[in-house]
VEXDO-98327 format. One record per atom (N, C-alpha, C): y, x, z; residue number from 1. Coordinates in pm, whole numbers. Example, Ala and Ser with C-alpha at 12.3 -4.5 7.8 and 13.67 -1.06 7.14 Angstrom:
BEGIN
+--------+--------+--------+-----+
!     c2 !     c1 !     c3 !  nr !
+--------+--------+--------+-----+
!   -569 !   1319 !    780 !   1 !
!   -450 !   1230 !    780 !   1 !
!   -330 !   1320 !    780 !   1 !
!   -225 !   1285 !    708 !   2 !
!   -106 !   1367 !    714 !   2 !
!      3 !   1290 !    787 !   2 !
+--------+--------+--------+-----+
end
This chain:
BEGIN
+--------+--------+--------+-----+
!     c2 !     c1 !     c3 !  nr !
+--------+--------+--------+-----+
!   1950 !  -1957 !   1239 !   1 !
!   1860 !  -1997 !   1163 !   1 !
!   1814 !  -1896 !   1079 !   1 !
!   1684 !  -1874 !   1064 !   2 !
!   1602 !  -1776 !   1000 !   2 !
!   1563 !  -1811 !    854 !   2 !
!   1547 !  -1701 !    785 !   3 !
!   1550 !  -1721 !    657 !   3 !
!   1421 !  -1824 !    603 !   3 !
!   1344 !  -1865 !    657 !   4 !
!   1248 !  -1942 !    652 !   4 !
!   1292 !  -2093 !    677 !   4 !
!   1367 !  -2093 !    782 !   5 !
!   1405 !  -2197 !    823 !   5 !
!   1509 !  -2260 !    703 !   5 !
!   1595 !  -2136 !    690 !   6 !
!   1707 !  -2212 !    567 !   6 !
!   1663 !  -2260 !    442 !   6 !
!   1503 !  -2219 !    404 !   7 !
!   1438 !  -2282 !    299 !   7 !
!   1338 !  -2384 !    344 !   7 !
!   1331 !  -2431 !    471 !   8 !
!   1269 !  -2510 !    513 !   8 !
!   1145 !  -2477 !    465 !   8 !
!   1050 !  -2363 !    513 !   9 !
!    933 !  -2302 !    486 !   9 !
!    872 !  -2255 !    609 !   9 !
!    731 !  -2295 !    615 !  10 !
!    683 !  -2242 !    744 !  10 !
!    692 !  -2049 !    753 !  10 !
!    648 !  -1996 !    836 !  11 !
!    677 !  -1871 !    904 !  11 !
!    554 !  -1837 !    822 !  11 !
!    549 !  -1748 !    711 !  12 !
!    386 !  -1712 !    628 !  12 !
!    399 !  -1601 !    533 !  12 !
!    295 !  -1508 !    554 !  13 !
!    283 !  -1392 !    433 !  13 !
!    283 !  -1499 !    296 !  13 !
!    242 !  -1612 !    298 !  14 !
!    154 !  -1651 !    177 !  14 !
!    287 !  -1759 !    124 !  14 !
!    386 !  -1742 !     20 !  15 !
!    486 !  -1805 !    -22 !  15 !
!    463 !  -1872 !   -193 !  15 !
!    464 !  -1990 !   -186 !  16 !
!    444 !  -2018 !   -335 !  16 !
!    604 !  -1955 !   -416 !  16 !
!    586 !  -1849 !   -501 !  17 !
!    736 !  -1821 !   -571 !  17 !
!    805 !  -1913 !   -647 !  17 !
!    725 !  -2026 !   -728 !  18 !
!    778 !  -2085 !   -811 !  18 !
!    870 !  -2177 !   -726 !  18 !
!    820 !  -2235 !   -594 !  19 !
!    858 !  -2321 !   -488 !  19 !
!   1015 !  -2275 !   -442 !  19 !
!    976 !  -2150 !   -397 !  20 !
!   1091 !  -2071 !   -347 !  20 !
!   1186 !  -2078 !   -442 !  20 !
!   1150 !  -2039 !   -549 !  21 !
!   1279 !  -2021 !   -659 !  21 !
!   1363 !  -2171 !   -673 !  21 !
!   1275 !  -2263 !   -682 !  22 !
!   1343 !  -2410 !   -691 !  22 !
!   1404 !  -2443 !   -534 !  22 !
!   1384 !  -2397 !   -448 !  23 !
!   1455 !  -2437 !   -314 !  23 !
!   1602 !  -2337 !   -325 !  23 !
!   1566 !  -2221 !   -397 !  24 !
!   1681 !  -2119 !   -364 !  24 !
!   1790 !  -2217 !   -445 !  24 !
!   1767 !  -2256 !   -602 !  25 !
!   1839 !  -2329 !   -692 !  25 !
!   1935 !  -2414 !   -618 !  25 !
!   1829 !  -2501 !   -573 !  26 !
!   1877 !  -2612 !   -532 !  26 !
!   1972 !  -2594 !   -403 !  26 !
!   1956 !  -2472 !   -318 !  27 !
!   2041 !  -2432 !   -207 !  27 !
!   2174 !  -2379 !   -254 !  27 !
!   2156 !  -2312 !   -378 !  28 !
!   2262 !  -2250 !   -464 !  28 !
!   2389 !  -2352 !   -514 !  28 !
!   2300 !  -2464 !   -558 !  29 !
!   2362 !  -2527 !   -611 !  29 !
!   2475 !  -2620 !   -517 !  29 !
!   2387 !  -2631 !   -425 !  30 !
!   2451 !  -2743 !   -313 !  30 !
!   2595 !  -2665 !   -252 !  30 !
!   2540 !  -2509 !   -207 !  31 !
!   2659 !  -2448 !   -168 !  31 !
!   2739 !  -2366 !   -230 !  31 !
!   2730 !  -2352 !   -389 !  32 !
!   2840 !  -2267 !   -450 !  32 !
!   2982 !  -2287 !   -404 !  32 !
!   3024 !  -2191 !   -398 !  33 !
!   3171 !  -2184 !   -368 !  33 !
!   3267 !  -2289 !   -446 !  33 !
!   3219 !  -2291 !   -571 !  34 !
!   3310 !  -2375 !   -694 !  34 !
!   3294 !  -2506 !   -623 !  34 !
!   3199 !  -2548 !   -575 !  35 !
!   3203 !  -2691 !   -511 !  35 !
!   3322 !  -2707 !   -390 !  35 !
!   3351 !  -2616 !   -346 !  36 !
!   3466 !  -2617 !   -244 !  36 !
!   3588 !  -2563 !   -288 !  36 !
!   3613 !  -2542 !   -409 !  37 !
!   3722 !  -2496 !   -450 !  37 !
!   3876 !  -2598 !   -411 !  37 !
!   3852 !  -2732 !   -362 !  38 !
!   3950 !  -2812 !   -340 !  38 !
!   3970 !  -2799 !   -186 !  38 !
!   3903 !  -2776 !   -111 !  39 !
!   3877 !  -2738 !      3 !  39 !
!   3951 !  -2614 !     84 !  39 !
!   3983 !  -2635 !    238 !  40 !
!   4033 !  -2528 !    281 !  40 !
!   4015 !  -2410 !    273 !  40 !
!   4094 !  -2291 !    306 !  41 !
!   4013 !  -2172 !    303 !  41 !
!   3927 !  -2154 !    395 !  41 !
!   3879 !  -2213 !    518 !  42 !
!   3783 !  -2179 !    592 !  42 !
!   3642 !  -2264 !    531 !  42 !
!   3697 !  -2381 !    466 !  43 !
!   3581 !  -2412 !    392 !  43 !
!   3485 !  -2341 !    277 !  43 !
!   3621 !  -2272 !    199 !  44 !
!   3552 !  -2184 !    109 !  44 !
!   3520 !  -2032 !    145 !  44 !
!   3561 !  -2011 !    288 !  45 !
!   3492 !  -1902 !    330 !  45 !
!   3365 !  -1897 !    373 !  45 !
!   3356 !  -2031 !    451 !  46 !
!   3185 !  -2077 !    493 !  46 !
!   3113 !  -2078 !    407 !  46 !
!   3148 !  -2142 !    278 !  47 !
!   3090 !  -2164 !    145 !  47 !
!   3016 !  -2029 !    116 !  47 !
!   3112 !  -1935 !    102 !  48 !
!   3116 !  -1802 !     34 !  48 !
!   2983 !  -1740 !    137 !  48 !
!   3037 !  -1728 !    263 !  49 !
!   2901 !  -1673 !    354 !  49 !
!   2778 !  -1758 !    342 !  49 !
!   2780 !  -1874 !    289 !  50 !
!   2641 !  -1954 !    341 !  50 !
!   2575 !  -1897 !    197 !  50 !
!   2638 !  -1896 !     85 !  51 !
!   2580 !  -1850 !    -26 !  51 !
!   2555 !  -1708 !    -35 !  51 !
!   2583 !  -1622 !     52 !  52 !
!   2554 !  -1492 !     80 !  52 !
!   2440 !  -1479 !    149 !  52 !
!   2435 !  -1565 !    239 !  53 !
!   2326 !  -1579 !    335 !  53 !
!   2217 !  -1616 !    277 !  53 !
!   2226 !  -1709 !    180 !  54 !
!   2089 !  -1784 !    128 !  54 !
!   2048 !  -1662 !      1 !  54 !
!   2144 !  -1604 !    -48 !  55 !
!   2103 !  -1498 !   -123 !  55 !
!   2009 !  -1390 !    -77 !  55 !
!   2043 !  -1353 !     15 !  56 !
!   2004 !  -1225 !    111 !  56 !
!   1855 !  -1270 !    146 !  56 !
!   1832 !  -1400 !    185 !  57 !
!   1730 !  -1424 !    222 !  57 !
!   1609 !  -1467 !    102 !  57 !
!   1676 !  -1494 !     12 !  58 !
!   1571 !  -1529 !   -127 !  58 !
!   1535 !  -1385 !   -148 !  58 !
!   1645 !  -1283 !   -165 !  59 !
!   1550 !  -1174 !   -177 !  59 !
!   1458 !  -1110 !    -86 !  59 !
!   1492 !  -1127 !     44 !  60 !
!   1399 !  -1099 !    157 !  60 !
!   1255 !  -1162 !    105 !  60 !
!   1273 !  -1290 !    105 !  61 !
!   1108 !  -1371 !     90 !  61 !
!   1059 !  -1352 !    -17 !  61 !
!   1113 !  -1332 !   -137 !  62 !
!   1059 !  -1336 !   -309 !  62 !
!    969 !  -1203 !   -287 !  62 !
!    988 !  -1139 !   -210 !  63 !
!    900 !  -1009 !   -229 !  63 !
!    801 !   -968 !   -118 !  63 !
!    674 !   -957 !   -135 !  64 !
!    566 !   -961 !    -32 !  64 !
!    603 !   -869 !     85 !  64 !
!    653 !   -718 !     53 !  65 !
!    680 !   -650 !    148 !  65 !
!    774 !   -673 !    225 !  65 !
!    903 !   -721 !    178 !  66 !
!    998 !   -743 !    272 !  66 !
!    986 !   -871 !    381 !  66 !
!    932 !  -1002 !    277 !  67 !
!    896 !  -1106 !    374 !  67 !
!    796 !  -1052 !    509 !  67 !
!    711 !   -969 !    447 !  68 !
!    598 !   -911 !    569 !  68 !
!    710 !   -859 !    688 !  68 !
!    777 !   -747 !    654 !  69 !
!    848 !   -683 !    759 !  69 !
!    981 !   -751 !    830 !  69 !
!   1003 !   -897 !    740 !  70 !
!   1097 !   -970 !    813 !  70 !
!   1027 !  -1047 !    916 !  70 !
!    912 !  -1090 !    857 !  71 !
!    833 !  -1185 !    986 !  71 !
!    810 !  -1089 !   1085 !  71 !
!    790 !   -952 !   1036 !  72 !
!    769 !   -874 !   1186 !  72 !
!    877 !   -835 !   1255 !  72 !
!    968 !   -845 !   1197 !  73 !
!   1129 !   -835 !   1255 !  73 !
!   1189 !   -973 !   1338 !  73 !
!   1110 !  -1108 !   1308 !  74 !
!   1104 !  -1227 !   1384 !  74 !
!   1048 !  -1206 !   1529 !  74 !
!    929 !  -1122 !   1516 !  75 !
!    815 !  -1114 !   1613 !  75 !
!    859 !   -993 !   1721 !  75 !
!    989 !   -927 !   1665 !  76 !
!   1046 !   -809 !   1764 !  76 !
!   1022 !   -685 !   1726 !  76 !
!    968 !   -659 !   1580 !  77 !
!    939 !   -501 !   1569 !  77 !
!   1084 !   -501 !   1483 !  77 !
!   1127 !   -393 !   1506 !  78 !
!   1252 !   -336 !   1484 !  78 !
!   1243 !   -206 !   1356 !  78 !
!   1283 !   -238 !   1235 !  79 !
!   1246 !   -140 !   1143 !  79 !
!   1360 !    -59 !   1117 !  79 !
!   1513 !   -126 !   1157 !  80 !
!   1635 !    -50 !   1112 !  80 !
!   1671 !     51 !   1129 !  80 !
!   1689 !    104 !   1253 !  81 !
!   1743 !    230 !   1286 !  81 !
!   1577 !    320 !   1314 !  81 !
!   1456 !    331 !   1238 !  82 !
!   1348 !    381 !   1314 !  82 !
!   1329 !    517 !   1265 !  82 !
!   1280 !    580 !   1355 !  83 !
!   1257 !    734 !   1342 !  83 !
!   1108 !    761 !   1375 !  83 !
!   1007 !    653 !   1366 !  84 !
!    882 !    630 !   1403 !  84 !
!    821 !    682 !   1302 !  84 !
!    729 !    800 !   1317 !  85 !
!    612 !    834 !   1192 !  85 !
!    525 !    810 !   1207 !  85 !
!    448 !    792 !   1128 !  86 !
!    318 !    763 !   1111 !  86 !
!    224 !    855 !   1182 !  86 !
!    112 !    805 !   1267 !  87 !
!     45 !    911 !   1327 !  87 !
!   -119 !    866 !   1260 !  87 !
!    -96 !    857 !   1159 !  88 !
!   -239 !    853 !   1082 !  88 !
!   -281 !    969 !    973 !  88 !
!   -392 !   1072 !   1072 !  89 !
!   -393 !   1172 !    996 !  89 !
!   -453 !   1179 !    817 !  89 !
!   -530 !   1026 !    828 !  90 !
!   -572 !   1035 !    680 !  90 !
!   -485 !   1005 !    595 !  90 !
!   -389 !    899 !    654 !  91 !
!   -297 !    854 !    559 !  91 !
!   -175 !    989 !    508 !  91 !
!   -173 !   1068 !    614 !  92 !
!    -76 !   1194 !    602 !  92 !
!   -144 !   1263 !    524 !  92 !
!   -258 !   1333 !    537 !  93 !
!   -337 !   1366 !    417 !  93 !
!   -338 !   1299 !    297 !  93 !
!   -336 !   1173 !    270 !  94 !
!   -336 !   1082 !    150 !  94 !
!   -210 !   1111 !     83 !  94 !
!    -78 !   1122 !    175 !  95 !
!     33 !   1145 !    145 !  95 !
!     46 !   1296 !     79 !  95 !
!     11 !   1394 !    138 !  96 !
!     10 !   1528 !     47 !  96 !
!    -56 !   1523 !    -66 !  96 !
!   -181 !   1462 !    -72 !  97 !
!   -241 !   1449 !   -240 !  97 !
!   -136 !   1417 !   -326 !  97 !
!    -94 !   1280 !   -281 !  98 !
!    -10 !   1196 !   -373 !  98 !
!    108 !   1310 !   -442 !  98 !
!    163 !   1353 !   -335 !  99 !
!    289 !   1439 !   -364 !  99 !
!    239 !   1568 !   -456 !  99 !
!    134 !   1616 !   -454 ! 100 !
!     78 !   1746 !   -529 ! 100 !
!     32 !   1686 !   -652 ! 100 !
!    -11 !   1566 !   -648 ! 101 !
!    -58 !   1515 !   -779 ! 101 !
!     85 !   1456 !   -849 ! 101 !
!    168 !   1424 !   -799 ! 102 !
!    313 !   1391 !   -855 ! 102 !
!    357 !   1523 !   -945 ! 102 !
!    367 !   1624 !   -869 ! 103 !
!    425 !   1748 !   -910 ! 103 !
!    341 !   1776 !  -1044 ! 103 !
!    233 !   1754 !   -996 ! 104 !
!    129 !   1805 !  -1145 ! 104 !
!    157 !   1735 !  -1246 ! 104 !
!    183 !   1584 !  -1237 ! 105 !
!    214 !   1482 !  -1344 ! 105 !
!    352 !   1510 !  -1374 ! 105 !
!    467 !   1570 !  -1296 ! 106 !
!    561 !   1621 !  -1390 ! 106 !
!    591 !   1731 !  -1470 ! 106 !
!    473 !   1816 !  -1410 ! 107 !
!    471 !   1931 !  -1482 ! 107 !
!    386 !   1923 !  -1629 ! 107 !
!    279 !   1868 !  -1639 ! 108 !
!    187 !   1865 !  -1747 ! 108 !
!    244 !   1734 !  -1828 ! 108 !
!    299 !   1640 !  -1813 ! 109 !
!    349 !   1526 !  -1938 ! 109 !
!    251 !   1465 !  -1977 ! 109 !
!    128 !   1444 !  -1906 ! 110 !
!     13 !   1353 !  -1964 ! 110 !
!     35 !   1201 !  -1938 ! 110 !
!     55 !   1119 !  -2055 ! 111 !
!    101 !    988 !  -2042 ! 111 !
!    -53 !    928 !  -1992 ! 111 !
!   -165 !    980 !  -2011 ! 112 !
!   -281 !    917 !  -1975 ! 112 !
!   -315 !    922 !  -1824 ! 112 !
!   -278 !   1054 !  -1773 ! 113 !
!   -275 !   1072 !  -1626 ! 113 !
!   -206 !   1026 !  -1559 ! 113 !
!    -75 !    963 !  -1614 ! 114 !
!     47 !    936 !  -1502 ! 114 !
!    -22 !    760 !  -1517 ! 114 !
!    -56 !    692 !  -1611 ! 115 !
!   -143 !    595 !  -1634 ! 115 !
!   -217 !    569 !  -1545 ! 115 !
!   -327 !    633 !  -1521 ! 116 !
!   -422 !    641 !  -1450 ! 116 !
!   -379 !    646 !  -1309 ! 116 !
!   -274 !    740 !  -1234 ! 117 !
!   -259 !    723 !  -1127 ! 117 !
!   -146 !    623 !  -1084 ! 117 !
!    -77 !    549 !  -1149 ! 118 !
!     -1 !    433 !  -1151 ! 118 !
!   -121 !    327 !  -1133 ! 118 !
!   -232 !    294 !  -1203 ! 119 !
!   -330 !    198 !  -1180 ! 119 !
!   -388 !    232 !  -1056 ! 119 !
!   -408 !    337 !   -995 ! 120 !
!   -492 !    393 !   -872 ! 120 !
!   -410 !    328 !   -764 ! 120 !
!   -250 !    368 !   -766 ! 121 !
!   -166 !    354 !   -662 ! 121 !
!   -175 !    213 !   -667 ! 121 !
!   -134 !    147 !   -788 ! 122 !
!   -169 !    -34 !   -753 ! 122 !
!   -235 !    -92 !   -719 ! 122 !
!   -405 !    -55 !   -725 ! 123 !
!   -495 !    -85 !   -631 ! 123 !
!   -501 !    -54 !   -506 ! 123 !
!   -446 !     51 !   -470 ! 124 !
!   -439 !     86 !   -332 ! 124 !
!   -319 !      6 !   -252 ! 124 !
!   -214 !    -11 !   -344 ! 125 !
!   -113 !    -92 !   -288 ! 125 !
!   -184 !   -215 !   -242 ! 125 !
!   -206 !   -307 !   -341 ! 126 !
!   -283 !   -420 !   -348 ! 126 !
!   -376 !   -448 !   -206 ! 126 !
!   -475 !   -364 !   -206 ! 127 !
!   -557 !   -356 !   -106 ! 127 !
!   -480 !   -376 !     56 ! 127 !
!   -390 !   -258 !     49 ! 128 !
!   -294 !   -262 !    187 ! 128 !
!   -237 !   -360 !    222 ! 128 !
!   -179 !   -394 !     84 ! 129 !
!    -76 !   -563 !     93 ! 129 !
!   -165 !   -664 !    148 ! 129 !
!   -323 !   -677 !    120 ! 130 !
!   -384 !   -795 !    137 ! 130 !
!   -431 !   -746 !    316 ! 130 !
!   -451 !   -651 !    353 ! 131 !
!   -483 !   -591 !    522 ! 131 !
!   -345 !   -644 !    584 ! 131 !
!   -230 !   -611 !    536 ! 132 !
!   -110 !   -632 !    616 ! 132 !
!   -112 !   -785 !    625 ! 132 !
!   -132 !   -845 !    515 ! 133 !
!   -129 !  -1006 !    517 ! 133 !
!   -212 !  -1046 !    633 ! 133 !
!   -356 !   -976 !    626 ! 134 !
!   -415 !  -1051 !    726 ! 134 !
!   -388 !   -972 !    885 ! 134 !
!   -318 !   -880 !    889 ! 135 !
!   -277 !   -840 !   1022 ! 135 !
!   -171 !   -938 !   1075 ! 135 !
!    -85 !   -975 !    981 ! 136 !
!     21 !  -1050 !   1027 ! 136 !
!    -16 !  -1204 !   1065 ! 136 !
!   -114 !  -1260 !    970 ! 137 !
!   -174 !  -1398 !   1011 ! 137 !
!   -252 !  -1401 !   1110 ! 137 !
!   -300 !  -1254 !   1185 ! 138 !
!   -381 !  -1260 !   1305 ! 138 !
!   -282 !  -1268 !   1421 ! 138 !
!   -172 !  -1232 !   1428 ! 139 !
!    -26 !  -1263 !   1502 ! 139 !
!    -98 !  -1226 !   1654 ! 139 !
!    -96 !  -1108 !   1659 ! 140 !
!   -115 !  -1076 !   1843 ! 140 !
!    -50 !   -932 !   1874 ! 140 !
!    -24 !   -895 !   1971 ! 141 !
!     58 !   -768 !   1983 ! 141 !
!     -8 !   -650 !   1907 ! 141 !
!   -110 !   -649 !   1935 ! 142 !
!   -210 !   -511 !   1864 ! 142 !
!   -197 !   -513 !   1689 ! 142 !
!   -211 !   -659 !   1646 ! 143 !
!   -252 !   -650 !   1528 ! 143 !
!    -94 !   -662 !   1444 ! 143 !
!      8 !   -672 !   1513 ! 144 !
!    148 !   -697 !   1488 ! 144 !
!    203 !   -541 !   1441 ! 144 !
!    157 !   -468 !   1565 ! 145 !
!    200 !   -304 !   1545 ! 145 !
!    114 !   -276 !   1469 ! 145 !
!    -13 !   -300 !   1424 ! 146 !
!   -115 !   -253 !   1299 ! 146 !
!    -32 !   -255 !   1189 ! 146 !
!     44 !   -410 !   1152 ! 147 !
!     87 !   -479 !   1019 ! 147 !
!    227 !   -374 !   1010 ! 147 !
!    313 !   -332 !   1112 ! 148 !
!    427 !   -250 !   1097 ! 148 !
!    391 !   -108 !   1037 ! 148 !
!    271 !    -43 !   1094 ! 149 !
!    212 !     45 !   1031 ! 149 !
!    209 !     20 !    864 ! 149 !
!    118 !    -70 !    851 ! 150 !
!     79 !   -126 !    718 ! 150 !
!    234 !   -105 !    637 ! 150 !
!    327 !   -165 !    713 ! 151 !
!    458 !   -188 !    618 ! 151 !
!    529 !    -55 !    615 ! 151 !
!    511 !     40 !    689 ! 152 !
!    545 !    177 !    684 ! 152 !
!    490 !    239 !    580 ! 152 !
!    344 !    256 !    564 ! 153 !
!    258 !    313 !    455 ! 153 !
!    300 !    226 !    308 ! 153 !
!    334 !    103 !    279 ! 154 !
!    347 !     57 !    184 ! 154 !
!    501 !     59 !    135 ! 154 !
!    574 !    115 !    219 ! 155 !
!    679 !    143 !    165 ! 155 !
!    690 !    296 !    109 ! 155 !
!    588 !    388 !    166 ! 156 !
!    586 !    494 !     91 ! 156 !
!    520 !    477 !    -27 ! 156 !
!    394 !    392 !    -34 ! 157 !
!    355 !    353 !   -138 ! 157 !
!    453 !    311 !   -266 ! 157 !
!    531 !    250 !   -188 ! 158 !
!    650 !    182 !   -321 ! 158 !
!    754 !    304 !   -350 ! 158 !
!    764 !    390 !   -253 ! 159 !
!    866 !    498 !   -332 ! 159 !
!    743 !    577 !   -430 ! 159 !
!    639 !    642 !   -410 ! 160 !
!    552 !    657 !   -487 ! 160 !
!    552 !    597 !   -658 ! 160 !
!    548 !    474 !   -631 ! 161 !
!    535 !    382 !   -748 ! 161 !
!    671 !    414 !   -808 ! 161 !
!    779 !    411 !   -770 ! 162 !
!    905 !    432 !   -845 ! 162 !
!    898 !    595 !   -895 ! 162 !
!    840 !    700 !   -830 ! 163 !
!    859 !    814 !   -873 ! 163 !
!    747 !    804 !   -999 ! 163 !
!    647 !    734 !   -997 ! 164 !
!    566 !    769 !  -1078 ! 164 !
!    625 !    668 !  -1252 ! 164 !
!    680 !    570 !  -1231 ! 165 !
!    779 !    477 !  -1308 ! 165 !
!    872 !    565 !  -1374 ! 165 !
!    943 !    656 !  -1306 ! 166 !
!   1051 !    765 !  -1372 ! 166 !
!    989 !    863 !  -1428 ! 166 !
!    825 !    913 !  -1423 ! 167 !
!    791 !    999 !  -1461 ! 167 !
!    731 !    937 !  -1628 ! 167 !
!    685 !    797 !  -1615 ! 168 !
!    647 !    745 !  -1711 ! 168 !
!    778 !    712 !  -1828 ! 168 !
!    915 !    668 !  -1772 ! 169 !
!   1007 !    644 !  -1840 ! 169 !
!   1069 !    772 !  -1901 ! 169 !
!   1039 !    909 !  -1837 ! 170 !
!   1072 !   1044 !  -1874 ! 170 !
!    992 !   1055 !  -2029 ! 170 !
!    869 !   1024 !  -2003 ! 171 !
!    795 !   1048 !  -2137 ! 171 !
!    789 !    980 !  -2244 ! 171 !
!    827 !    848 !  -2206 ! 172 !
!    836 !    738 !  -2327 ! 172 !
!    969 !    797 !  -2400 ! 172 !
!   1083 !    844 !  -2340 ! 173 !
!   1195 !    918 !  -2379 ! 173 !
!   1181 !   1020 !  -2491 ! 173 !
+--------+--------+--------+-----+
end
């Protein structure tokens, strides 16, 4: 049973997070190991495994990037032991520019510049997330491969966001 089936949801990039959370809570209540305390060891183990599966599925589906990656995995694209690098020269140049910018931000300790970088990155991330959703919705071999590349790019952008947040935290301390 895949994560979408577990939550009785259609396979889609578009999920109502409030609905997902309600379904998660219902499943957690129904499957909680305490409800099986009087059962056999096997029943307790199965309840624990099912609860773990529900938790994993929820964590995957509640985040747009991990949800998109999971959909692509369901379609046969495996990111697990991937050594594939992006062959997009424009994106590689943008990565280098972001790296240089982050180094500069770390050295200069300018909160306004960090905030501006975070806003710019957020806008770029949102645009790429929308593109990713369109690629997944199109669902063809070519668009799925393009979506996989968008996932790779978004993972990089999320790392940048974490680095910028760390710089911001350091400046606030």
